[in-house]
C-alpha positions as CSV (number, residue, x, y, z in Angstrom):
1,X,30.1,8.5,20.2
2,X,26.7,9.7,21.2
3,X,22.9,8.5,20.1
4,X,19.6,9.2,21.1
5,X,16.5,7.0,20.4
6,X,12.8,7.7,21.6
7,X,12.9,4.1,22.2
8,X,15.7,3.8,24.2
9,X,19.7,3.0,22.8
10,X,20.8,-0.5,24.8
11,X,24.2,-0.7,22.7
12,X,26.7,-0.3,20.4
13,X,28.7,-3.0,18.2
14,X,31.4,-2.4,15.1
15,X,29.5,-3.0,12.2
16,X,31.7,-5.9,10.4
17,X,32.3,-7.8,13.5
18,X,29.6,-7.6,15.3
19,X,30.7,-7.4,18.2
20,X,32.7,-4.4,20.6
21,X,36.0,-4.8,19.0
22,X,37.0,-3.6,15.2
23,X,38.1,-5.6,12.8
24,X,41.4,-4.6,13.1
25,X,41.3,-5.4,16.8
26,X,42.7,-2.0,17.4
27,X,39.2,-0.2,19.3
28,X,36.3,-1.3,21.8
29,X,33.5,0.4,22.2
30,X,31.4,-0.3,24.9
31,X,27.6,-0.2,26.2
32,X,27.6,3.8,26.7
33,X,29.3,4.4,23.0
34,X,32.2,5.5,24.4
35,X,35.7,4.2,22.2
36,X,39.0,3.3,23.6
37,X,42.1,2.0,22.1
38,X,43.0,-1.5,23.0
39,X,46.6,-2.7,24.0
40,X,46.5,-4.2,20.0
41,X,46.3,-0.4,19.3
42,X,48.2,1.0,21.5
43,X,51.2,-1.3,19.9
44,X,50.1,-1.3,16.3
45,X,51.3,1.5,13.5
46,X,48.2,3.5,14.4
47,X,49.4,5.3,17.0
48,X,53.4,6.4,15.8
49,X,54.1,9.5,14.3
50,X,53.3,8.5,10.7
51,X,54.1,5.6,10.4
52,X,51.1,4.4,9.8
53,X,47.4,6.4,9.1
54,X,46.0,8.2,11.8
55,X,42.8,8.2,10.6
56,X,40.0,5.5,10.0
57,X,36.7,5.0,8.7
58,X,34.6,2.5,10.9
59,X,30.9,1.6,10.8
60,X,29.4,1.1,13.8
61,X,25.9,-0.5,14.2
62,X,24.1,1.5,17.4
63,X,20.6,-0.3,18.7
64,X,17.7,0.5,20.5
65,X,15.0,-1.1,22.7
66,X,13.0,-2.4,20.2
67,X,15.2,-4.2,18.3
68,X,15.7,-1.3,15.7
69,X,19.6,-0.7,14.7
70,X,21.0,1.0,12.0
71,X,24.8,1.7,11.3
72,X,27.2,4.9,10.4
73,X,30.7,5.7,9.1
74,X,32.6,7.5,11.9
75,X,36.0,8.9,11.5
76,X,38.3,7.7,14.6
77,X,41.5,10.2,14.5
78,X,44.0,9.5,16.7
79,X,46.7,11.6,18.5
80,X,50.7,11.0,18.1
81,X,50.6,9.3,22.1
82,X,49.6,6.6,23.6
83,X,46.0,7.9,24.6
84,X,42.6,6.8,23.2
85,X,41.0,8.0,20.0
86,X,39.4,11.0,19.5
87,X,36.4,10.8,17.2
88,X,35.6,13.4,14.6
89,X,32.5,14.9,14.9
90,X,30.0,13.3,13.0
91,X,25.9,13.2,12.7
92,X,23.0,10.3,10.8
93,X,19.7,10.3,11.5
94,X,17.9,7.2,10.5
95,X,13.7,6.7,11.0
96,X,12.5,3.2,11.4
97,X,9.2,2.1,12.6
98,X,8.5,5.8,13.4
99,X,11.6,5.8,15.7
100,X,14.1,8.3,15.3
101,X,17.6,7.6,15.8
102,X,20.5,10.2,15.9
103,X,24.2,9.7,16.1
104,X,25.9,12.9,16.5
105,X,29.1,14.1,17.7
106,X,29.0,18.0,15.9
107,X,26.2,19.9,16.1
108,X,23.2,18.6,15.2
109,X,19.7,20.2,15.5
110,X,16.3,18.3,14.9
111,X,12.6,20.2,15.4
112,X,10.1,18.1,17.0
113,X,6.6,18.7,16.7
114,X,4.6,19.5,19.9
115,X,1.0,18.0,19.4
116,X,-1.4,17.8,22.1
117,X,-2.9,14.8,23.3
118,X,-0.7,12.5,21.9
119,X,-0.4,9.5,24.5
120,X,2.9,8.9,23.8
121,X,4.2,8.3,27.5
122,X,3.9,4.2,26.7
123,X,3.4,3.6,30.6
124,X,2.2,5.7,34.0
125,X,-1.3,6.4,35.5
126,X,-0.7,9.3,33.3
127,X,-0.7,11.0,29.9
128,X,0.0,15.1,29.6
129,X,-0.8,17.3,27.0
130,X,2.2,19.5,27.0
131,X,0.7,21.9,23.9
132,X,-0.3,24.6,26.1
133,X,1.1,26.0,29.1
134,X,0.9,24.9,31.5
135,X,0.7,21.4,30.6
136,X,-2.7,19.1,31.2
137,X,-2.5,15.7,32.6
138,X,-5.2,13.2,32.6
139,X,-5.1,9.7,34.4
140,X,-6.1,6.4,33.4
141,X,-9.3,5.3,35.3
142,X,-11.3,2.3,35.9
143,X,-15.2,3.5,34.9
144,X,-16.5,0.6,38.2
145,X,-14.8,-0.4,41.2
146,X,-15.0,-3.4,42.4
147,X,-14.6,-6.1,38.9
148,X,-12.3,-6.3,36.2
149,X,-9.7,-2.7,35.9
150,X,-10.9,-1.5,32.6
151,X,-8.7,1.6,33.0
152,X,-7.7,2.1,29.2
153,X,-4.0,1.3,29.0
154,X,-1.5,2.7,26.3
155,X,-0.7,0.9,23.2
156,X,2.5,0.8,20.7
157,X,-0.1,0.6,18.1
158,X,-1.4,4.2,17.4
159,X,-1.7,6.2,14.5
160,X,1.4,8.0,15.5
161,X,3.4,6.5,17.7
162,X,1.9,5.2,20.8
163,X,-2.4,5.7,21.6
164,X,-4.8,4.7,23.9
165,X,-6.5,1.5,24.1
166,X,-10.1,2.0,25.7
167,X,-11.7,-1.0,26.7
168,X,-15.7,-0.3,27.3
169,X,-18.2,-2.9,26.8
170,X,-21.3,-1.7,25.4
171,X,-24.7,-2.9,26.1
172,X,-28.4,-1.7,26.3
173,X,-28.3,-3.1,29.8
174,X,-27.1,-0.6,32.3
175,X,-25.5,-3.8,34.7
176,X,-24.0,-5.0,32.2
177,X,-21.6,-1.9,30.6
178,X,-18.6,-1.7,32.2
179,X,-15.0,0.2,30.9
180,X,-12.8,3.3,31.7
181,X,-11.5,6.6,30.9
182,X,-9.2,9.3,31.1
183,X,-10.1,11.2,33.3
184,X,-9.7,14.8,32.8
185,X,-10.3,18.3,35.0
186,X,-13.4,20.3,34.0
187,X,-10.7,23.3,33.3
188,X,-10.0,21.3,30.1
189,X,-13.0,19.5,29.5
190,X,-15.2,23.4,29.6
191,X,-14.6,24.7,26.0
192,X,-16.5,21.5,25.1
193,X,-19.8,22.4,27.2
194,X,-19.4,26.2,25.7
195,X,-19.7,28.9,28.4
196,X,-22.2,27.6,30.5
197,X,-24.2,31.0,29.2
198,X,-25.6,29.5,26.1
199,X,-22.9,30.5,24.4
200,X,-19.0,30.0,23.5
201,X,-17.7,27.6,20.7
202,X,-15.9,24.6,20.6
203,X,-14.0,21.8,18.1
204,X,-12.9,18.4,18.8
205,X,-10.3,16.9,17.1
206,X,-9.2,12.9,17.3
207,X,-7.8,10.1,15.4
208,X,-9.7,6.8,16.5
209,X,-9.8,3.0,15.7
210,X,-12.7,1.0,16.5
211,X,-14.9,-1.7,15.3
212,X,-17.4,-0.9,18.3
213,X,-21.3,0.0,17.9
214,X,-23.1,2.2,20.0
215,X,-26.8,2.7,20.5
216,X,-29.4,4.8,18.6
217,X,-29.2,8.1,20.0
218,X,-26.4,10.0,21.7
219,X,-26.9,10.0,25.4
220,X,-27.3,6.3,25.6
221,X,-24.3,5.7,23.6
222,X,-20.7,5.4,24.2
223,X,-18.4,8.6,23.0
224,X,-14.8,10.0,23.1
225,X,-16.1,13.1,25.4
226,X,-19.8,12.7,26.4
227,X,-22.3,13.1,29.1
228,X,-25.9,12.4,30.0
229,X,-28.1,14.3,32.1
230,X,-30.7,11.1,33.3
231,X,-33.8,12.2,32.8
232,X,-33.7,15.5,31.4
233,X,-32.0,17.0,28.4
234,X,-28.7,19.0,29.7
235,X,-26.0,16.7,28.2
236,X,-24.0,16.5,24.7
237,X,-21.9,14.2,23.1
238,X,-19.0,14.6,21.4
239,X,-18.1,11.5,19.0
240,X,-20.9,9.1,19.8
241,X,-21.1,5.7,18.2
242,X,-24.5,4.8,16.5
243,X,-25.6,1.4,16.1
244,X,-24.3,1.4,12.3
245,X,-20.9,2.3,13.8
246,X,-21.2,6.0,12.1
247,X,-19.9,8.7,14.4
248,X,-21.2,12.3,15.2
249,X,-22.4,14.9,17.5
250,X,-25.3,15.0,19.5
251,X,-27.4,16.9,22.3
252,X,-30.3,16.9,25.0
253,X,-33.1,14.1,23.0
254,X,-31.5,14.8,19.3
255,X,-29.8,12.3,16.9
256,X,-27.8,15.8,16.1
257,X,-25.5,14.7,12.8
258,X,-23.3,11.7,11.8
259,X,-20.9,10.6,9.8
260,X,-22.1,9.6,6.3
261,X,-20.4,5.8,6.4
262,X,-19.4,4.1,9.5
263,X,-16.3,4.2,11.0
264,X,-16.5,1.3,12.9
265,X,-14.1,-1.0,10.3
266,X,-11.0,-1.4,12.2
267,X,-9.0,1.2,10.4
268,X,-7.9,4.4,11.4
269,X,-9.8,7.9,10.7
270,X,-9.8,11.3,11.6
271,X,-12.7,13.1,12.8
272,X,-12.9,16.9,13.4
273,X,-16.5,18.2,14.6
274,X,-17.3,21.3,15.7
275,X,-20.3,23.4,17.3
276,X,-21.4,27.1,17.9
277,X,-23.4,27.0,20.9
278,X,-24.7,30.7,20.2
279,X,-26.6,29.6,16.7
280,X,-26.1,26.1,17.0
281,X,-24.4,25.5,14.3
282,X,-22.6,21.8,13.7
283,X,-20.2,20.2,11.7
284,X,-18.6,16.5,11.5
285,X,-15.3,15.8,9.1
286,X,-14.0,12.5,9.0
287,X,-10.9,12.3,7.0
288,X,-10.5,15.7,5.3
289,X,-13.6,15.4,4.5
290,X,-17.1,17.7,5.1
291,X,-20.0,14.9,6.4
292,X,-22.6,16.9,7.2
293,X,-23.6,19.8,9.1
294,X,-26.9,22.1,10.1
295,X,-27.7,23.4,13.3
296,X,-29.0,22.4,16.2
297,X,-30.1,24.2,19.8
298,X,-28.9,26.9,19.1
299,X,-28.3,28.9,22.9
300,X,-28.3,25.9,24.8
301,X,-26.7,26.5,28.6
302,X,-24.4,23.4,30.1
303,X,-23.2,21.7,33.0
304,X,-19.6,20.5,32.8
305,X,-20.1,17.3,34.0
306,X,-18.1,15.1,31.5
307,X,-15.5,12.8,33.1
308,X,-13.1,12.5,30.0
309,X,-12.1,10.8,27.0
310,X,-14.2,7.5,26.2
311,X,-17.4,7.9,27.9
312,X,-20.6,8.8,28.0
313,X,-20.8,10.0,31.8
314,X,-24.3,9.5,33.5
315,X,-25.4,12.0,36.3
316,X,-28.0,9.3,37.4
317,X,-27.9,6.1,38.9
318,X,-27.7,4.4,35.4
319,X,-24.1,3.1,34.6
320,X,-21.6,5.2,32.3
321,X,-21.4,4.1,28.7
322,X,-17.7,3.5,28.0
323,X,-15.8,3.7,24.4
324,X,-13.8,0.7,23.3
325,X,-11.4,1.4,20.6
326,X,-8.2,3.7,19.9
327,X,-8.0,7.3,20.6
328,X,-4.0,8.6,19.3
329,X,-3.3,12.6,18.6
330,X,-6.8,14.5,20.6
331,X,-7.7,18.2,20.6
332,X,-9.4,20.1,22.3
333,X,-10.5,23.8,20.8
334,X,-12.1,26.6,22.4
335,X,-13.4,27.8,19.1
336,X,-14.8,26.7,15.8
337,X,-12.2,25.6,13.1
338,X,-12.4,26.5,9.5
339,X,-12.5,24.4,6.8
340,X,-8.8,25.0,5.7
341,X,-7.4,24.5,9.3
342,X,-9.3,21.1,9.8
343,X,-7.9,20.1,6.1
344,X,-4.0,21.0,7.4
345,X,-4.5,18.9,10.8
346,X,-6.1,16.1,8.2
347,X,-3.2,16.4,5.4
348,X,0.0,16.9,8.5
349,X,-1.0,14.0,10.3
350,X,-2.3,11.7,8.0
351,X,1.1,11.6,6.2
352,X,3.4,11.7,9.5
353,X,4.2,14.6,7.9
354,X,5.4,16.3,11.7
355,X,8.5,14.0,11.4
356,X,9.1,16.0,8.3
357,X,9.0,19.1,10.5
358,X,5.6,19.9,9.0
359,X,3.4,21.7,11.4
360,X,0.0,22.7,10.8
361,X,-1.4,25.7,10.9
362,X,-4.7,25.5,13.1
363,X,-5.0,29.2,14.4
364,X,-3.3,29.2,16.8
365,X,0.1,29.3,18.3
366,X,2.0,26.8,15.9
367,X,4.2,25.0,19.0
368,X,8.0,23.2,18.3
369,X,10.8,22.2,20.2
370,X,14.1,22.3,19.1
371,X,17.0,19.3,20.0
372,X,20.3,18.9,19.1
373,X,24.0,19.4,21.0
374,X,26.8,21.2,20.5
375,X,25.8,24.6,19.3
376,X,26.2,28.3,20.9
377,X,23.8,30.0,19.0
378,X,20.3,29.4,16.9
379,X,18.2,31.8,14.8
380,X,15.4,31.7,12.4
381,X,14.6,33.7,9.2
382,X,11.4,33.2,6.8
383,X,8.6,34.2,9.1
384,X,6.2,36.7,7.7
385,X,5.5,40.2,9.0
386,X,3.3,40.6,12.2
387,X,4.2,37.2,13.4
388,X,5.4,36.4,16.7
389,X,8.1,33.9,18.4
390,X,7.6,33.0,21.9
391,X,8.7,30.1,24.3
392,X,6.3,30.2,26.8
393,X,7.7,29.7,30.3
394,X,11.1,31.4,29.3
395,X,9.4,34.6,28.7
396,X,11.0,35.4,25.7
397,X,8.6,37.0,22.6
398,X,9.7,38.9,19.1
399,X,7.4,39.9,16.6
400,X,8.9,40.3,13.0
401,X,8.6,43.8,11.4
402,X,10.5,43.6,8.4
403,X,10.4,41.4,5.6
404,X,13.3,38.7,6.0
405,X,13.9,39.6,9.7
406,X,16.6,37.2,11.5
407,X,15.3,36.0,14.8
408,X,17.5,35.1,17.3
409,X,16.6,32.3,19.5
410,X,19.9,31.9,21.9
411,X,19.4,31.0,25.3
412,X,15.6,30.9,25.2
413,X,13.6,28.0,26.3
414,X,14.3,25.3,23.1
415,X,11.4,23.1,24.2
416,X,8.8,25.6,24.6
417,X,9.1,27.6,21.4
418,X,5.9,28.9,19.1
419,X,5.0,31.2,16.6
420,X,1.5,32.6,16.3
421,X,-0.7,35.4,14.4
422,X,0.3,33.8,11.4
423,X,-3.4,34.7,10.3
424,X,-4.5,32.4,7.0
425,X,-1.0,32.3,5.9
426,X,1.7,29.6,5.1
427,X,5.3,30.0,5.6
428,X,8.9,27.9,5.3
429,X,11.1,28.9,8.3
430,X,15.0,28.3,8.2
431,X,16.2,27.6,11.6
432,X,20.4,28.0,11.8
433,X,22.5,26.8,14.8
434,X,25.8,27.7,14.7
435,X,28.4,25.3,16.9
436,X,31.2,26.0,19.3
437,X,34.0,24.7,16.7
438,X,34.8,27.6,13.9
439,X,32.6,26.5,10.0
440,X,30.5,24.1,12.0
441,X,26.5,25.1,11.8
442,X,23.8,23.0,11.2
443,X,20.2,24.3,9.1
444,X,17.1,22.6,9.7
445,X,13.8,23.9,7.6
446,X,10.2,23.7,9.2
447,X,6.9,24.5,7.1
448,X,4.3,25.7,8.6
449,X,1.0,24.7,6.2
450,X,-2.8,25.7,5.8
451,X,-5.3,23.5,4.3
452,X,-4.4,24.6,0.7
453,X,-0.8,24.9,0.9
454,X,-0.1,21.1,1.8
455,X,-0.1,18.8,-1.4
456,X,0.4,15.0,-0.7
457,X,0.9,12.7,-4.1
458,X,-0.2,9.0,-4.7
459,X,2.0,5.7,-4.8
460,X,1.9,6.3,-8.7
461,X,2.2,8.8,-10.9
462,X,0.9,12.3,-9.8
463,X,1.2,15.9,-11.4
464,X,1.5,18.3,-8.1
465,X,1.0,22.3,-9.2
466,X,1.4,24.5,-5.8
467,X,0.8,27.8,-5.3
468,X,1.5,31.2,-4.5
469,X,2.0,30.6,-1.4
470,X,4.6,28.8,0.7
471,X,3.5,25.1,0.1
472,X,4.8,21.7,1.5
473,X,4.7,19.0,-1.8
474,X,5.4,15.7,-1.6
475,X,5.3,13.2,-5.0
476,X,5.3,10.1,-2.6
477,X,6.2,7.2,-4.9
478,X,5.8,7.1,-8.7
479,X,7.3,8.9,-11.4
480,X,5.7,12.6,-10.4
481,X,5.7,16.3,-12.1
482,X,6.0,18.7,-9.2
483,X,5.5,22.8,-10.2
484,X,5.9,24.5,-6.9
485,X,4.8,27.9,-8.3
486,X,5.4,30.7,-6.3
487,X,6.7,31.3,-2.2
488,X,8.9,29.8,-0.2
489,X,8.6,26.0,-0.7
490,X,9.6,22.5,0.4
491,X,9.2,19.7,-2.0
492,X,10.1,16.2,-1.8
493,X,9.7,13.9,-5.2
494,X,9.8,10.7,-3.5
495,X,10.6,7.5,-4.9
496,X,10.6,7.5,-8.8
497,X,12.3,9.7,-11.4
498,X,10.7,12.7,-10.6
499,X,11.1,16.7,-12.2
500,X,10.6,19.2,-9.8
501,X,10.3,22.7,-10.8
502,X,10.2,24.6,-7.9
503,X,9.2,28.4,-9.6
504,X,9.9,31.7,-8.0
505,X,11.4,32.0,-4.0
506,X,13.5,30.1,-2.1
507,X,12.7,27.0,-2.1
508,X,14.1,23.1,-0.5
509,X,14.8,20.3,-3.3
510,X,14.6,16.8,-2.2
511,X,14.7,14.6,-5.1
512,X,14.2,11.6,-3.4
513,X,15.4,8.5,-4.7
514,X,15.6,7.5,-8.2
515,X,16.9,9.9,-11.0
516,X,15.5,13.4,-10.7
517,X,15.3,16.7,-12.8
518,X,15.4,19.7,-10.4
519,X,14.7,23.2,-11.2
520,X,15.1,25.5,-8.2
521,X,13.6,29.0,-10.3
522,X,14.3,32.2,-9.4
523,X,15.4,32.9,-5.3
524,X,18.1,31.3,-3.1
525,X,17.3,27.4,-3.4
526,X,18.6,24.8,-1.3
527,X,18.9,20.7,-2.9
528,X,18.9,18.6,-0.8
529,X,20.0,14.3,-0.4
530,X,19.9,11.7,2.1
531,X,21.5,8.7,2.6
532,X,18.4,6.6,1.1
533,X,18.2,8.8,-2.2
534,X,21.6,7.3,-3.2
535,X,21.9,4.4,-5.6
536,X,24.6,1.8,-5.6
537,X,28.2,1.3,-7.1
538,X,26.3,-0.5,-9.6
539,X,23.7,1.5,-10.2
540,X,24.7,4.7,-9.0
541,X,21.7,7.6,-8.5
542,X,21.6,10.4,-11.1
543,X,20.0,13.3,-11.2
544,X,20.2,16.9,-12.8
545,X,20.1,20.0,-11.8
546,X,19.1,22.7,-14.8
547,X,20.1,26.2,-13.0
548,X,22.2,26.0,-10.3
549,X,23.1,29.6,-9.9
550,X,27.6,29.9,-8.9
551,X,26.5,33.0,-6.8
552,X,27.4,32.9,-3.5
553,X,24.1,31.5,-1.2
554,X,23.9,34.9,0.9
555,X,24.1,37.0,-2.7
556,X,20.8,34.6,-4.0
557,X,22.7,31.5,-5.3
558,X,22.1,28.0,-5.1
559,X,23.7,25.3,-2.5
560,X,23.7,21.7,-2.1
561,X,23.0,20.4,0.5
562,X,24.9,17.1,1.4
563,X,25.0,16.8,5.5
564,X,22.5,13.3,5.5
565,X,24.4,12.1,2.3
566,X,27.5,11.9,3.6
567,X,28.6,9.5,6.1
568,X,31.9,10.4,8.1
569,X,33.1,13.6,6.5
570,X,34.8,16.2,8.3
571,X,35.7,19.9,7.1
572,X,36.5,22.0,10.6
573,X,40.0,23.2,8.8
574,X,39.5,24.1,5.1
575,X,38.1,21.3,2.9
576,X,38.7,18.8,5.7
577,X,38.4,14.6,4.2
578,X,35.8,16.1,1.8
579,X,37.8,14.8,-1.1
580,X,37.2,11.5,0.0
581,X,33.8,11.8,-0.7
582,X,33.5,14.3,-3.6
583,X,35.1,14.1,-7.0
584,X,34.0,17.2,-9.7
585,X,34.6,16.5,-13.7
586,X,34.0,19.5,-15.6
587,X,33.1,19.0,-19.5
588,X,32.4,21.5,-21.6
589,X,29.3,23.2,-20.8
590,X,28.5,20.9,-17.5
591,X,29.9,19.9,-14.0
592,X,29.3,16.8,-13.1
593,X,29.9,16.1,-9.3
594,X,31.1,12.1,-8.4
595,X,29.8,11.2,-5.1
596,X,30.7,8.3,-2.6
597,X,28.8,8.3,0.5
598,X,31.0,6.6,2.7
599,X,34.2,8.2,1.1
600,X,36.2,5.7,-0.6
601,X,37.7,8.1,-3.0
602,X,40.3,8.3,-0.4
603,X,43.0,6.8,-2.4
604,X,41.8,8.5,-5.0
605,X,39.1,8.9,-7.5
606,X,37.4,5.9,-9.3
607,X,34.3,5.7,-11.1
608,X,33.1,2.4,-10.0
609,X,33.0,3.6,-6.5
610,X,30.4,6.2,-7.5
611,X,26.7,5.8,-5.4
612,X,25.5,9.4,-6.5
613,X,25.9,11.5,-9.3
614,X,24.6,15.0,-9.5
615,X,25.0,17.1,-13.2
616,X,24.8,20.7,-12.6
617,X,23.9,22.0,-16.3
618,X,25.6,24.2,-18.1
619,X,27.5,25.4,-15.2
620,X,31.2,25.4,-14.8
621,X,32.4,25.3,-11.2
622,X,35.2,27.8,-10.1
623,X,38.4,25.8,-8.8
624,X,41.3,23.9,-10.9
625,X,40.9,20.8,-8.6
626,X,38.5,19.5,-5.8
627,X,40.2,20.8,-3.2
628,X,39.8,24.0,-4.9
629,X,36.2,23.5,-6.2
630,X,35.3,22.1,-2.7
631,X,37.1,25.4,-0.8
632,X,35.5,27.4,-2.8
633,X,31.9,25.9,-2.3
634,X,32.5,26.6,1.1
635,X,33.3,30.2,1.2
636,X,30.4,30.7,-0.5
637,X,28.3,29.0,1.6
638,X,27.2,27.0,-1.3
639,X,27.8,23.7,0.5
640,X,26.4,22.3,3.2
641,X,27.9,19.0,5.2
642,X,29.1,18.3,9.1
């Protein structure tokens, strides 16, 4: 078996024994995940011609370098010869402390948000912004040679993943100041001084956590990126901290515009600021809210004497002013971001929605990467007419010309994908990868959202109402009511007993943990469950779909997505072993789907082994028994499993 993890996989063990040998003594797993038959296994009935069972389910735990672990049920199938077992295709993904652990054997596919300056390298002298083509590189730099090294350092405690810790010492006395910065090429920082002729525009967006205070004016204070023209006025400070801990934008000898409240409370804050060099129009946003705005020095002509992140660079004899705090997910734009674009960035990043393949529409190309294995064809649908897909250095480009157009991404550079020309639209993309084995495919969904099409609930009871566009709605915790309205939406109920009405469009509904009531509305809808959504065999989770459409999915019907709920299932030929997981009970008007996520129905259905129950109201599925119903669902594209 194979596992991948951002923090590095360090080993595998059989869960029951906590060792490299299975409880029956028949198998061993090494540090690479390779499973072999032991001498005891070879001598046992497990390897005889049908004398004993040729398949078995085993729980395997994988460990990463940070001490995180996760377990998955895998099915081992032995050929009737004395050889190592063959692992049946399976995949399981679990997120823990921001680290995703993926066990995979069949075709799998994940979508990764490609961000700007994430500082996620963790080690090394440099940090990279892989968003543009070519990449941009910054260098960790000590500001004052000969003393204590104050170069910024990577920290695991970023806002999302790792971050960059700046170690500046601020003082009003030049000789008492010390610190370091991330040195950036002038080509990276050029937008922040305008076009050098009194025109141009720029925006700087970042997350900051600090307790630092600065001075009474920008040029004499630490900043996120700034410069001071010693003895002159051709300078600018983006994200300078004043003596009260407020953050702002300053130019020359003017105060500029600051946040309404201090940000130096040791908590993470999202800051966005923009400036139009022609008109002087300036805005300062904190945590998705406009704090201050106005006009300052229109037509100002600025040189580029920035050094990089974490320093107000002084072009005279005085010591630079250094930032003390942590930065994460910084972005530099050569334009003024709109309110909707700033709010979209904040909404996505404040809730780490990138982990759920929710990407913000900032008006430019929206970058993402596909990561997977064992697939030989990949395509995407759902983009609006006029949108353009490209793959950077790969040189491919396709513009969507018709509604519902299927864009074939096979052979493209999967790590460099982008969709552009979205304008102010949101969209829900469906990316489908087909494997080398017949019937083996996987679909992942990607939201591209604007500030008005992303809705996040609270830990309490919420009522969320969507728009006519393609929305992303997440109820979080509490017993929530979510009405998505029109468009192709993706809806997460979260924990609690939720009521979800997706309205019109081809929607994805994830009820989450708890007992949920789901209504897809019109359109071809996908109802999805994960392992965390199940209950227990004592108290199974019980969900109800009120309007499950029995037509084939490609004819506008609905489907069940159980791939992340069922552990160890396989259906390469027909129903495979899905009968171990699924039992269908038909009543007078409803069909009840009994589910054992671990395949405990292998010896027959027993209600006490349910851990998830789904009732399809006013629907009687076609088929006389479990195998017939499963085959019908698979044939019509109405059941997604591994």
